[in-house]
C-alpha positions in Angstrom: 111.4 104.1 126.9 114.2 102.4 125.0 111.7 100.9 122.5 110.3 104.4 121.9 113.8 105.8 121.2 114.6 102.9 118.8 111.2 103.4 117.0 112.0 107.2 116.5 115.5 106.5 115.3 114.3 103.9 112.9 111.7 106.2 111.4 114.0 109.1 110.9 117.3 107.3 110.1 116.9 107.1 106.3 115.3 110.5 105.8 118.1 112.0 107.9 120.8 110.3 105.8 119.1 111.3 102.5 119.2 114.9 103.6 122.4 114.9 105.5 124.8 113.3 102.9 124.0 115.7 100.0 124.0 118.7 102.4 127.4 117.6 103.8 128.8 117.1 100.3 127.5 120.5 99.3 129.2 122.2 102.3 132.4 120.4 101.4 132.2 121.9 97.9 131.2 118.8 96.0 129.0 119.4 93.0 126.3 117.0 94.2 124.1 116.9 91.1 127.0 116.5 88.7 128.5 113.7 90.8 125.2 112.0 91.0 124.7 112.1 87.3 128.2 110.7 86.7 127.4 107.8 89.1 124.1 107.1 87.5 125.7 107.1 84.0 128.4 104.7 85.2 125.7 102.5 86.8 123.8 102.4 83.6 126.9 101.3 81.7 127.5 98.5 84.1 123.8 97.4 83.9 124.1 97.2 80.1 127.3 95.2 80.5 125.6 92.8 82.8 122.6 91.9 80.6 124.3 89.0 78.7 125.4 87.4 82.0 121.9 87.7 83.5 120.2 86.3 80.4 122.6 83.3 80.3 122.1 82.6 84.0 118.3 82.9 83.8 118.1 80.6 80.8 120.3 78.0 82.5 118.2 78.0 85.6 115.0 77.7 83.6 116.4 74.8 81.7 117.5 73.1 85.0 114.1 73.4 86.5 111.8 72.8 83.5 113.8 69.8 82.2 113.2 67.9 85.4 116.8 67.8 86.3 116.0 69.4 89.7 113.5 66.6 90.5 116.0 64.0 89.5 118.6 65.5 91.8 116.1 65.7 94.7 115.1 62.1 94.2 118.7 61.0 94.1 119.4 62.7 97.4 116.3 61.4 99.1 118.0 58.4 100.8 120.7 60.7 102.3 118.2 63.3 103.5 115.9 60.6 105.0 118.9 59.2 106.9 119.8 62.7 108.2 116.2 63.5 109.1 116.2 66.4 106.6 112.7 67.2 105.2 112.9 66.4 101.5 110.6 69.3 100.8 113.4 71.8 101.4 115.9 70.2 98.9 114.6 72.2 95.9 115.3 75.3 98.0 118.8 74.1 98.9 119.5 73.5 95.3 118.0 76.7 93.9 119.4 79.1 96.5 122.9 79.2 95.1 121.4 79.7 91.6 118.7 82.3 91.9 117.5 84.5 94.6 114.1 85.0 92.9 113.7 81.3 92.3 114.7 80.5 95.9 112.3 83.1 97.2 109.5 81.5 95.1 110.2 78.1 96.5 110.4 79.5 100.1 107.1 81.2 99.6 105.5 78.0 98.3 106.9 76.0 101.2 105.6 78.6 103.8 102.2 78.8 102.1 101.9 75.0 102.0 103.3 74.1 105.5 102.8 77.3 107.4 105.4 79.8 108.7 105.6 78.1 112.1 106.1 74.6 110.8 109.5 72.9 110.9 109.7 73.2 107.1 108.6 76.8 107.1 111.2 77.8 109.7 113.8 75.8 107.9 113.0 77.5 104.6 113.1 80.9 106.2 116.4 80.2 107.9 117.9 78.8 104.7 116.7 81.8 102.7 118.3 84.2 105.2 121.6 82.4 105.8 123.0 81.8 102.3 123.7 83.8 99.2 123.2 83.2 95.5 126.7 82.0 94.6 126.2 81.7 90.9 124.5 85.1 90.7 127.4 86.7 92.5 129.9 85.0 90.3 128.2 85.8 87.0 127.0 89.3 87.8 129.5 90.8 90.1 132.6 89.1 88.7 131.3 89.6 85.1 130.8 93.3 85.7 134.4 93.9 86.5 135.8 91.4 84.0 137.0 88.6 86.3 137.0 85.4 84.3 139.1 83.1 86.4 136.9 82.4 89.5 137.5 78.7 90.0 138.4 79.0 93.7 135.6 81.5 94.4 133.1 79.0 93.0 134.2 76.2 95.3 134.3 78.4 98.3 130.9 79.8 97.6 129.4 76.3 97.2 131.1 75.2 100.4 129.6 78.2 102.1 126.1 77.2 100.7 126.5 73.7 101.9 127.7 74.9 105.3 124.7 77.2 105.7 122.3 74.4 104.7 123.8 72.1 107.3 123.8 74.8 109.9 120.2 75.8 109.1 119.0 72.2 109.5 121.0 71.7 112.7 119.8 75.0 114.3 116.2 74.7 113.3 116.0 71.1 114.5 117.7 72.0 117.8 115.5 75.1 118.3 112.1 73.8 117.0 112.4 70.1 116.2 
C-alpha cells in the first residue's frame, strides 16, 4: 500500500508544482508571465557572461586529456594505488571528476560498459560519480557568474572534498562489495 502511495505521489508531484506555483502566485497578485520573462532575461544575460569561463575550462580539460598529461599522472600514482588496493582503472575518473561532469560521466560510462555495472570497478565508478562534484566547474562558472575572483580557499576545500569522497568511495565499496 505504501509503495502505491509513493508511486502516485512521485507521478503527480512535478505536474502539481508546475500548476500550483503559478496559480498561487496569480492569487497573490504576482504578474506571473512578466516575472517569468524578467527571470528568463536575467538568466540569458548570465549565460552570455558565462561563455568565456566555460570555453576556457573546456579547452584546458581537452588539452589535459589529449596531451597525455592524464596518462602520466595515472601512471605516476600507480604505485600508491596498487599499495592501497585501488583499481587503477578508476584513477582517470578520480582525476576528471573535479574538472568536468561530462568528461567524468563519459569515463564512468566507459568503465561500466567495460567491466559491468555489478563489478567492483563499475560500483566504484558509480559511487564516485554520485558522491563528488565538479570543483573547477563550480569555481569557474558559479563564482565567475557573480564576479568572485579570489577563491583560493574555496579551491582547496573543494579539492579536499573531492579527495575525501574518493577515499570514502573506495572504502565503502570495498567494504560493501569487495
